[in-house]
KELUM-213431 format. One record per atom (N, C-alpha, C): residue in three letters; x, y, z. Coordinates in steps of 0.001 Angstrom, whole numbers, plus 524288, in hexadecimal, padded with zeros to 5 digits. Atoms other than C-alpha are relative to their C-alpha. Layout:
<recs>
alaXYZ
...
</recs>
This chain:
<recs>
met7FAEC802207FF68
met90FE47A47E8365F
met801D38013B80532
ile7FDCB7FE5E7FA70
ile916127A2A8843E8
ile803DD7FD867FF9E
leu7F90C7FE8E80145
leu9244B7A5D784453
leu802197FF3980585
ser7FDE18015D7FAC5
ser92B5B79E6B84FC5
ser805BD7FF987FFBA
phe7F884800B57FEAA
phe93A767A2D88534F
phe800D97FC3F80577
his7FE69803407FBB6
his938A479ABC86014
his800957F9D67FF58
pro7FFAA805A6801B6
pro93D4578D9985ED7
pro7FCBA7FB85801B1
asn803FA804D17FD96
asn932CC787088670C
asn7F9F7801057FE28
ile805577FF3E8037B
ile927DD78CDD85F5A
ile7FFEE7FE417FB4D
val8001B8021C80507
val92592786B585439
val7FB7E802AD7FC04
gly802D77FD7980143
gly91F4E7917684A68
gly7FF1F7FDDB7F9F1
asp800A5800AB80696
asp919C37914983A9E
asp804F9800587FF1A
lys7FB6A7FF43800CB
lys927BF7955F839D2
lys805CC800DB80474
asn7FDB27FEF57FAC7
asn93235795128428B
asn8051E7FFE07FEC1
ile7FB2C7FDB38012A
ile9400579AD1842E2
ile803798012780682
leu7FC807FE507FB1E
leu94C1D79A9184D7E
leu8029A805037FDCC
cys7FD4A7FD6F8028E
cys952957A6C084D90
cys80515802348049A
ala7FF0F7FFFE7FAF4
ala9598E7A5B585A0E
ala807F67FED07FE8B
gly7F9CC7FF9C80185
gly96A467AA338599E
gly7FF1D803027FB76
arg800667FBA880538
arg966BC7B2B684D20
arg7FD348047F7FEE2
pro8054C7FC788019B
pro960A77BE47848D9
pro7FBE67FFA07FBC3
pro804AD801158040B
pro954137BF018411C
pro8019B801AD7FBBA
asn7FF757FE5E805F5
asn955F97BFA883317
asn7FA6A800947FC0B
asp802B27FF328043D
asp94EA87C12B82621
asp7FB477FD34800DE
ala803BC805807FF57
ala947A57B4A282654
ala7FB5980085804B3
asp8026F7FE8E7FB71
asp9431B7B64583443
asp7FAA3805117FFF6
lys8028D7FDBF801E9
lys93CFC7C28F83003
lys7FB897FFB07FE82
ala803448025C8057D
ala936247BD47824FC
ala7FAC17FD3E803E0
ala8039D803887FDAA
ala92FCF7B33E82D8F
ala7FC44802368035A
ile803577FC9F7FE48
ile92CE57BC1B837D8
ile7FB62803997FDF5
ser802AB7FC26801D1
ser925A67C51A82F45
ser7FAD97FC4F7FD34
glu8047D8044680173
glu91D6D7B8A6829BD
glu7FC097FE4F8050E
ala80141802647FBCF
ala91A627B42C836FC
ala7FB138038680145
asp8041F7FD6E7FC5B
asp90DA27B71883E91
asp80135800AC804FF
ala7FEB3800327FA29
ala9130B7B4E584B2E
ala806407FD10800E9
val7FCC38021C7FF80
val920517B2DF84F75
val801267FE4D806D0
ile7FF38801E07FAF6
ile925B87AA6885D12
ile80605800EF7FFEB
leu7F8807FF807FF08
leu932E27ADD686271
leu802407FD2E804A6
pro7FE0A803617FB7A
pro93AFE7A7EB86C22
pro800C1802B4804B0
gln7FFB77FDF37FACD
gln93D157ABD7879C5
gln8039D806307FF7B
gly7F9B37FD0F800D2
gly94B5E7B32E874FA
gly8006B801C07FAFF
pro7FE057FEC68059D
pro948937B92B86821
pro8047C805FC800BB
ser7FDBB7FB047FFDF
ser952FB7C3A986360
ser7FD49802EE800AC
glu8018C7FADC801C5
glu94F177D1B88638F
glu7FED9800757F8E3
gly802E5800D9805DA
gly94EF17D0CA854CA
gly7FDA97FEB07FDA8
leu804868042380187
leu948127C4668536B
leu7FB39802ED8019B
tyr803F27FEC17FF75
tyr93ED67CA1885A50
tyr7FCE9805B47FD47
arg8045C7FBA880369
arg93C4B7D88A8553C
arg7FE987FE427FAED
met8013A801DF80428
met93DF27D1CC84887
met7F88C7FF0A7FFC8
cys80547802FF80017
cys932097CA6184B92
cys7FAD680412801AE
arg8031A7FC9080004
arg92A547D4B3850EC
arg7FE2D803C57FC7A
gln801617FBA080505
gln92B6E7DDBB84592
gln7FF357FE557FA7D
his8026A8035480421
his926D07D2C083BCA
his7FC557FD17801E5
cys8025B803387FE74
cys91DF37CCA68435F
cys7FAF28017D803EB
ser801167FC4E7FC98
ser912907D1AA84BDB
ser7FEEC7FB768037D
leu801C98053A7FB28
leu910C87C37E8540E
leu806607FDEB80202
val7F9F2803647FDE7
val91DE47C07F85CBA
val7FD9C7FE7680470
phe8016A803157FAE3
phe91CDC7B761867B3
phe8061B7FF878006F
pro8008A7FBF57FC74
pro924ED7BC61871C4
pro8003E803A57FF03
asn7FE5A7FB8880027
asn923097CA3B87318
asn8038480121804A7
tyr7FD117FE0F7FDC0
tyr92E3F7D01C87570
tyr802DD8033F7FF92
asp7FDDC7FABD7FF32
asp92D8B7DD6387392
asp80254802F3803C0
met7FEAE7FEB97FC2B
met930067E0FE880C9
met807C97FEA4801BD
arg7FA49801DA7FFCC
arg93C2A7D8DE8812B
arg804DB8031B7FD67
phe7FB797FD14803A0
phe944547DF308764D
phe7FF52805F180028
asp800FF7F8C07FE52
asp93DA37EDF0878DD
asp802F780364805E8
phe7FF107FE3E7FA9A
phe940C37ED878870E
phe804607FBB8801D9
pro7FD91803497FE0D
pro94DEC7E5CC8884F
pro801B07FFA280544
gly7FB357FF857FB1C
gly955A17E1C8893C9
gly7FC36800F080549
lys802CC7FCEC7F9BD
lys951337E5EF8A24B
lys7FFED805E77FF15
leu7FF987FB3980008
leu954107F1E789F91
leu7FA2D8026C7FA53
gly8055A7FEDA80229
gly949057F28189472
gly7FA647FDD98032D
gln80422802A37FD89
gln93FF87E9C089CF3
gln7FDD18035F80461
ala802147FBA47FC23
ala93FED7F4DB8A785
ala7FE728052E7FDD6
ser803057FBE780305
ser93C3B7FE4F89C72
ser7FB067FE96800B8
leu805F080236800BE
leu931367F56A8989A
leu7FC327FF918046C
phe804477FED07FAB2
phe92CD17F4628A756
phe7FD4F80588800C3
glu801197F93F7FF58
glu92C65803488A835
glu7FD0A801227FC48
lys803527FE508043A
lys9267D803C189B67
lys7FAA97FEC080082
thr804BE802C37FF14
thr91BFC7F93089E8A
thr7FD1A8037D80462
gly802D77FDEA7FB59
gly917997FFA58AC72
gly801527FC2D8048D
val7FF00804387FC96
val91C197F2AB8B380
val803DF801908055C
cys7FC707FEF77FBFD
cys921927F2F48C12C
cys8054D7FC067FF32
phe7FA65802AD8000F
phe92FBE7EF518C268
phe8028F803FE80408
pro7FB447FEFD7FC4B
pro93AFF7F1E18CC80
pro80284806387FBFF
ala7FDFF7FA9580262
ala94019800408CA34
ala805677FEA17FF3C
thr7FBDD8019D8036A
thr94AB77FFF48C07F
thr8025C803AE7FCF0
gln7FCB07FDCD80266
gln956C88069B8BB02
gln802017FF5A7FAE0
gly7FD51802EF804A2
gly95B598045A8AD66
gly80564802C57FD9E
phe7FA667FD7580170
phe96A758065D8A936
phe801E27FC187FB3A
arg7FE12802B080585
arg96F268041B89A66
arg804B17FCE98017A
ser7F9CB801977FF1B
ser97CCB803C889FFC
ser80178800F8805A2
val7FCB97FEF57FC6D
val98562805828AACE
val8010680500800CF
ser8000D7FAE88011A
ser988A5812868A7E3
ser7FB368031880022
ala8051B7FC2A801D5
ala97B15817158A541
ala7FE9A8006B807D7
phe80096800487F93B
phe97A51811EF8B49E
phe80276804E48028F
arg7FC6A7FCDA7FE9F
arg984D181A188B83F
arg7FF5E8063580011
gln800F27FC24802B6
gln981E0825538B049
gln7FA8D802958034D
arg804347FD057FF0B
arg9734D826248B646
arg801028012F806EE
his7FF35801E87F92A
his97858823348C552
his805598020C80144
arg7F8447FF817FED4
arg9874382A178C744
arg801B88008180376
lys7FD327FD877FA71
lys9866482D0E8D3D4
lys7FE3F7FBDA803EA
asn800A7804777FBDE
asn97E19824488DC4C
asn7FD987FA447FD97
ser802EA80541801C0
ser9777C816038DAF0
ser7FADC801987FF3E
pro8055A7FEA780028
pro96912817E28D6DA
pro7FC6F7FC84801B7
leu802B5805757FE5D
leu9653580B438DD70
leu7FDB27FF09805F1
gln800F5801437FB2B
gln95F69807388EA03
gln7FF9D7F98B7FF76
tyr7FEE5804D97FE86
tyr9642D7F9CB8EEC9
tyr7FBBB7FD8F802AE
pro7FE54804828049C
pro960307EDF88EC47
pro7FD85802607FBB8
cys8027B8019980550
cys95D187EE938DD74
cys801C17FC897FC74
val7FF9F804B680272
val95EB67E6FF8D2A4
val802F9802C97FBC0
phe7FCED7FC2980527
phe967D37E9C58C683
phe7FF917FB7A7FBFE
lys801AB8067F8037E
lys964E17E09E8BAA8
lys802488039C7FA23
phe7FDCC7FE6A80579
phe96C5B7E1918AE20
phe7FB2F7FFE37FBAD
asp8033C7FF59803CB
asp965907E44F8A1AD
asp7FCBC7FADF7FDA9
trp8002C803AF80267
trp966917D7C889BB5
trp7FF2D7FA33803A0
gly800FA8039A7FCFE
gly962F67C9068A131
gly7FA947FF28802C3
gly805A67FFD27FDAF
gly9576D7C2368A86B
gly800327FBF28032B
glu7FFCF8040C7FC59
glu9541B7B85D8B266
glu80451800E8803EE
gly7FC797FED37FC01
gly95B5D7BF418BC1D
gly8068D802157FF0D
glu7FB547FED580207
glu9682B7C1EF8B449
glu80150805568009A
gly7FFDE7FACF800F1
gly96D867CE6E8B607
gly7FE5D803AB8032A
val804957FD7C7F983
val966707D2C98C3A7
val803EC7FE73803FE
phe7FDE38003C7FB60
phe96CEA7D6B78CDFB
phe7FDEF803FA8043A
leu800AF7FD117FBF2
leu9697E7DBD28DBDF
leu803CB8023680366
leu7FE627FDBC7FF59
leu96ED67E6C68DF3E
leu800AD80278804F8
glu800877FDFE7FB28
glu970937EAFF8EDF6
glu8038E804A080077
thr7FB377FC6E7FE5E
thr97E467F4228EE70
thr801A9803237FB6B
asp7FF2E7FE9280333
asp984D27FD368E671
asp8043E7FDD17FD87
gln7FAEF804EA80142
gln98F2F7F31C8E52C
gln7FE787FD2A7FAA9
ala8033C805268033F
ala986457E9F18DF52
ala7FE4F802227F901
leu8013D7FE4380446
leu981A07F38A8D535
leu804898021E7FBFB
asp7FBBD7FFE4802A0
asp98F2F7F8108D0EF
asp802FD7FA2A7FCA8
ala7FFD7804E080262
ala991267E9908CDFC
ala7FE4C7FEE67FAD5
cys805B1800DC80708
cys984DF7E85E8C411
cys80268804737FC19
leu7FF597FC37802EB
leu98A2E7F5B58C012
leu804AC7FD377FC7D
arg7FC008017F800A1
arg9984B7EFE88BC31
arg7FF2C7FAB27FC87
arg8038C80444802C6
arg9918D7E36B8B848
arg7FDA5801297F9E1
ala8042B7FC1D8036B
ala988A37EB268AE56
ala80609801A77FB78
glu7FC7A7FC5C803A6
glu9959A7F2D08A8E4
glu802457FB2E7FD67
lys7FD7D804DA80250
lys99B107E4E68A549
lys7FDEE7FECF7FBBB
phe803A3801FB80490
phe98F907E0B889C1E
phe7FF94803587FB6C
glu7FF0C7FB7480320
glu98F837EEFC895C9
glu803A27FE537FB09
pro7FC587FFCC804CE
pro99B247ED2D88C7B
pro7FD167FA747FAFB
gly8019080452802E1
gly994617E0B888771
gly7F94D800077FE08
gly804B9800DE80275
gly987137E6108847E
gly7F9F58001A80338
gln8051A801777FCBF
gln97EB07E2DA88FC4
gln7FF578047080448
arg800C17FBF97FD1A
arg97A6F7EF5F8965B
arg7FB1F8015880274
gly805107FEBB7FD5F
gly9702E7F40E89FEA
gly7FEF17FEAC8042F
phe7FFFF802987FAC5
phe96B887F0ED8AC57
phe7FB6F8028A80258
leu805447FC777FDAE
leu95E797F5698B532
leu8037E7FDE280733
leu7FF71800FC7F9D7
leu95FC47F8688C572
leu7FB3D8006B800E0
gln804B38002B7FE76
gln953377F5DC8CACC
gln7FFCD7FEA280566
glu80077800137F9BC
glu94E467F6448D88A
glu7FE9E7F99880191
phe8016C804DF7FF2E
phe94CDC7E9DB8E001
phe7FB8C7FFBE8028D
val804897FFE97FD15
val940057E60F8E413
val7FFEC7FA96801FA
pro7FF4D805267FF2C
pro93F707DB668EDC7
pro7F9F17FCA07FFD1
his80378803BF8037E
his937FF7D0088E8E7
his7FE787F9F3803F2
gly7FE6D803C57FD06
gly939F07C4FB8F2B7
gly801217FA6C7FCB9
gly7FD63805DE80407
gly941AA7BD388E8DA
gly7FCEE7FCED7FE48
gln803728036F80330
gln9372D7BA5E8E008
gln7FEAC804307FB55
thr8001A7F9EC804E7
thr934387C2148D23A
thr7FD477F9B47FB07
leu8042E8031C80311
leu928B37BC658C9C4
leu801107FF997FAB7
arg7FE94800F880637
arg92BEF7B78A8BB5A
arg7F95C7FE157FE06
val8061680063802B9
val91F677B88F8B337
val8028E7FE937FA39
val7FDD38012C80630
val9229A7B2F08A54A
val7FBD87FFF27FCB9
val805167FDB7802E2
val91A8A7B68889AA0
val802837FD207F916
ile7FF9180469804BB
ile919397AB4E88F52
ile7FA26802027FC7C
gly806D27FFD7800A7
gly90F327B1408863F
gly7FCB480300801B5
asp8039E7FD6C7FCCC
asp903367B51888AA7
asp7FFE87FCFD805DA
arg7FF298011C7FB7B
arg906B57ABEF89797
arg8039F802098049F
leu7FCA97FF1F7FAC2
leu90D0E7AF568A565
leu8010C7FC04801B0
tyr7FD62802C47FD65
tyr914647A77B8AD3A
tyr8043E801F5804AB
ser7FD237FC487FB37
ser918657AC6A8BB83
ser8020B7FAB680459
tyr7FCD0803C27FBB0
tyr920AA7A6B68C645
tyr80447803BB802AB
trp7FD247FD3B7FC86
trp929057AC438D101
trp805D07FDE88003C
arg7F9888029F80014
arg939287AA488D1CC
arg8010C8012D805B8
arg7FF6A7FEDC7F9A6
arg93BD87A9F08E081
arg8047A7FDDA80185
gln7FAC8801BC7FD13
gln947AF7A9C48E897
gln7FE007FF37805F5
glu800C1801527FC02
glu947F87A39C8F465
glu80144802FE805D9
glu7FD1E7FC4A7FE64
glu94F0C7ADD88FAB3
glu7FBB5804AA7FF0F
arg803EB7FC0F80300
arg944BC7B8278F9A3
arg803EE805157FFC1
thr7FE227FAC780006
thr9502B7C33C8FCA1
thr804EF7FEE87F983
lys7FCF7800F880538
lys958AF7BC848EFF9
lys7FF13802BA7FCB3
phe800507FCA680358
phe95A477C5718E485
phe7FF557FA8F7FA69
gly7FF358034080535
gly957087BF6C8D6F8
gly7FC227FAD280059
thr802B6806867FF17
thr94C387B4DE8D49C
thr7FF8A7FD4B7FC77
asn7FF588045C8039E
asn950387AE4F8C7CB
asn800D07FAE0800CD
leu800308055A7FDEA
leu950177A03C8C893
leu805687FDED80154
arg7FA29800957FF4F
arg95FCE7A0B68C666
arg800DA80272805E9
ser7FF447FE6E7FC43
ser95F9F7A7638D1FA
ser7FDFB7FE3680597
gly8035E8051E7FCBE
gly959B779CB48DA61
gly7FBB380085801A4
ala806A57FEAF7FF7F
ala94A327A1808D99B
ala7FE997FB1B7FE7F
val80222805BF7FFC4
val941D47979D8D8DC
val7FB64801E07FD6B
ile804D27FD928010A
ile9343C798288D199
ile7FC3C7FEB7801F7
asp804C08002F7FC46
asp9275879A288D7A7
asp7FBC08018B7FC85
tyr805E87FD75802B6
tyr9194E799518CFFE
tyr7FD208017A80383
glu805EC7FF607FDB5
glu90FC079A288DA3F
glu7FFE18044080396
ser801587FB8E7FB8B
ser913FD7A5628E44A
ser7FE49804AD7FF34
asp8025A7FBBE80156
asp90BFB7B1D48E3D3
asp7FF87800D57FC75
arg801AE800A68056E
arg904967AF038D9F8
arg7FCB6806427FF67
gln803637FBD0800E1
gln8FD257BC998DB60
gln803B1804407FE18
gln7FCE27FCB3802CF
gln90A1B7C34E8D7F1
gln803567FE707FAC4
gln7FFE88010A80647
gln90D647BB6E8CCBF
gln7F9F2802447FD19
glu804107FE8980289
glu900A67BE958C7AF
glu8003F804407FF2F
ala7FE497FB248016F
ala9037B7CC808C9CB
ala80526800D87FBB9
gly7FC0E800E28045F
gly9109D7C9A08C2C9
gly7FE2A7FF627FAA9
lys800CE801A180566
lys90A177C4248B719
lys7FC398045C7FE47
ala801617FAA780113
ala9009D7CEF38B673
ala80296803BB7FE76
ala7FBE87FBBD800FC
ala909E27D8528B4F8
ala804AD7FE157FCE7
val7F9C5800C180536
val914547D0B48ABE8
val7F9B28009C7FAC8
thr803877FF9D80496
thr905557CEFC8A35C
thr7FDF9805057FD8A
ala801797FA60803B3
ala9023D7DD3E8A285
ala80627802447FE41
phe7FBEF7FE59803E4
phe910E67E00B89FD2
phe801327FE877FB04
cys80089800C78053E
cys910817D6DA894C3
cys7FAF7801A17FB8E
thr804EA7FF2880313
thr903AB7DB5C89081
thr801BD806397FCFB
lys7FD5F7FB7A80172
lys90B717E9AB88F78
lys804567FEBC7FB76
thr7FCA2801098022E
thr916D17E38688890
thr800B57FC367FBF9
gly800BA804DB803EE
gly913FB7D76188087
gly803097FC1780163
leu7FC03803387FF6A
leu91C447CF1088661
leu7FE5A7FB098032E
asn800B2804507FD98
asn91A867C1668879C
asn8028B7FAEA7FEFC
leu7FA7F803A57FE27
leu926547B9488896C
leu80371802DC80318
ala7FD027FD8F7FBF9
ala92E3B7BCFE89563
ala7FEEB7FDF180582
gly7FFAA802747F9CA
gly9310F7B9028A415
gly80063805D48029D
leu7FF907FC717FF87
leu92D847C4478AAC6
leu8004C7FFBB80775
asp800207FED37FA57
asp932E37C74B8B9E8
asp7FDC2803E18029F
leu8033B7FCC77FD4C
leu92B687CE178C398
leu80189800E4805B3
leu7FF7F802137FB6A
leu92D6F7D03B8D2C4
leu7FB95803F580306
phe8047C7FE707FB85
phe923327D4CF8DE4D
phe804E7802EA803C8
his7FE377FD6C7FC4A
his928B67DEB48E7F2
his7FEA07FC7F806C9
glu80232803DD7FC3E
glu929577D5948F57E
glu7FC5A801AD802D0
glu800B17FC4C7FD3B
glu924907E0068FD33
glu7FA678037F7FDC3
lys8039F7FCBA80293
lys919BE7E5208F414
lys7FE347FBF37FC73
tyr8018680494802EE
tyr9126A7D9428EF99
tyr7FB858034E7FBBA
glu8041B7FE45803C6
glu907207E2AF8E94A
glu801A98028C7FB33
thr7FC1C7FC63805B0
thr910F97EA598DFED
thr7FF9D7FCBB7FB45
cys7FE06802EA804C0
cys911377E60D8D190
cys8040F7FC4E80041
pro7FBA5800E580022
pro91AB47DD988CD12
pro80433802B57FD65
leu7FBA57FC8980418
leu928787E3088C897
leu8012F7FC7D7FC63
phe7FE0D8019780538
phe92CF87DF938BB85
phe804E37FEE880028
leu7FAE58002F7FF46
leu93A157DA338BB79
leu803BB7FFC97FAF7
glu7FD1E801D580645
glu93F6D7D51B8AEBA
glu7FC2F7FCBA7FD51
ile8025F8037480426
ile93A5F7CE928A34B
ile8047C7FC047FC73
asn7FCAE8044B80124
asn9411F7C2A689FEE
asn7FE9E7FD947F9FD
tyr8022A8001A805DA
tyr940217C03F89039
tyr800CF7F8927FF37
tyr800198076C80134
tyr947587B19C89256
tyr7FF6D801348059E
phe8022C8017D7FBA4
phe941EB7ACB989EC9
phe801947F9C980138
gly7FE66805447FF56
gly9453B7A0EA8A624
gly7F8DB7FD0D7FF66
arg80477802387FF0A
arg93B47796CB8A552
arg7FF447FAFB8056F
gln801548048B7FC0A
gln93C6378D148B162
gln7FA5E801FD802E0
gly8057D7FEB77FDF4
gly930CA794DA8B6A8
gly7FB5D7FF3E7FE4F
leu8040D8019E8049C
leu9278B790D58AAC0
leu800947FA047FFDF
gly7FEDE8063680003
gly92C92782B78AD97
gly803C07FED57FB85
gly7FC6C8005A801ED
gly93837782ED8A4B7
gly7FECB800EB7F92E
ser7FE9A7FD9E80624
ser93B8D7848289473
ser7FAFF7FE0E7FE4A
met8030680345800BE
met932B077A3D891D7
met7FAA280258800D5
arg804A67FC127FF5D
arg9267B7817089715
arg7FF5C8051A7FDB6
tyr7FF657FBA9802B4
tyr92AAB78E0E8928A
tyr7FD8F7FF4A7FB2C
tyr80264802198056B
tyr92A87788B6884D8
tyr7FA3E8009480056
glu80795800F97FEB0
glu91BC3782BD88712
glu7FD488054A800A2
leu803077F9EB7FF8F
leu916EC790AB88BD5
leu801B8802C37FABD
phe7FE5B7FBF6804E2
phe91EE57978F8815A
phe7FB5E7FEF97FAF7
glu8043B8034E804A3
glu917F678F10876AB
glu7FB178001C8010C
lys8060B800C67FF03
lys90AC778EDE87D22
lys7FF50807B77FFF1
ala7FF8C7FB1D8007C
ala90D3A79E8E87D70
ala7FFA6802A57FAD0
val7FF887FEB380541
val910D879F6186F48
val7FA878007D7FDD0
ala803428032F801CC
ala905287970586C89
ala7FA9D805AD80080
arg803E17FC9B80017
arg8FABC7A1A787320
arg800788052B7FD98
trp7FED07FB5B8026B
trp901767AD0C86D92
trp7FEEA7FEDF7FA6D
leu801627FEFB8066F
leu8FF827A8EC85EFD
leu7FAF67FF47801B6
his805108008D800A1
his8F16A7A45486324
his7FE3080439800E0
asp8032B7F9B17FF7A
asp8EE407B24286777
asp800BE8028A7FBFA
met7FE217FE52805E1
met8F55B7B6E1859AE
met7FBC67FDB17FCFD
gly801768025B8049D
gly8EC747AE36852B4
gly801707FBD47FBCB
leu7FD318035480242
leu8F5B87A57D84ECE
leu802DB7F978803B6
ser7FD52804D47FDAF
ser8FC997983385314
ser805C37FC467FCD9
leu7F9308025C8030B
leu908897905E84FC2
leu7FCC57FA7A7FD9E
</recs>
């Protein structure tokens, strides 16, 4: 029996769990299922229940919940041995101040990233101590509401472009996000970047190979990963920047195209497991 919690995937049994915690009826259905299909944004409670009571769950979000936020991602990058910019993580502003009471630990320019957010949200280029102080004050305002933690990361010159590699099941899709002005910070589409599918195919293949190896180690099979290459060190390995579990779909051809790719990925995954819808 195929159990689907995904509104677009019709299984042998279908349940919607959006906006509510999973209950005993959900648990019973999961326990009876041969495989479970989840939406892109399941709650941690639902995901953990599925993983506990069914051996086959798509997508695999173990790393999403075991290594949450950007702080968790930095730990995951370190654990798996991938290349990524030099990073310092802090659980709070007070933790930062205790570690660095006298002197700033930074070499400017560098990058400040809040622990939450994606697609460029909560990311700032710092070039002065004053800019760092402004980010720390902003972080202090968030902390009473429970939003805590941030990263300080080396700035890597990348020529105004980053590589997005989207993983959907066993397939990868890559494209550049480029700024016309190569020195402009931020390469998400909201900041004016454009999508480029054709340039630097060799680097695209290197990025996809690095992501393939990373997914083999982690089991990750649904995410958009952002990578960059140092603009002056072409031969170096791609640097992992971020994992986006909610990722933009424009580069894939829009939402309808994404749903098509997702449904095909589910069908292939079930086939590999000896199952079918």
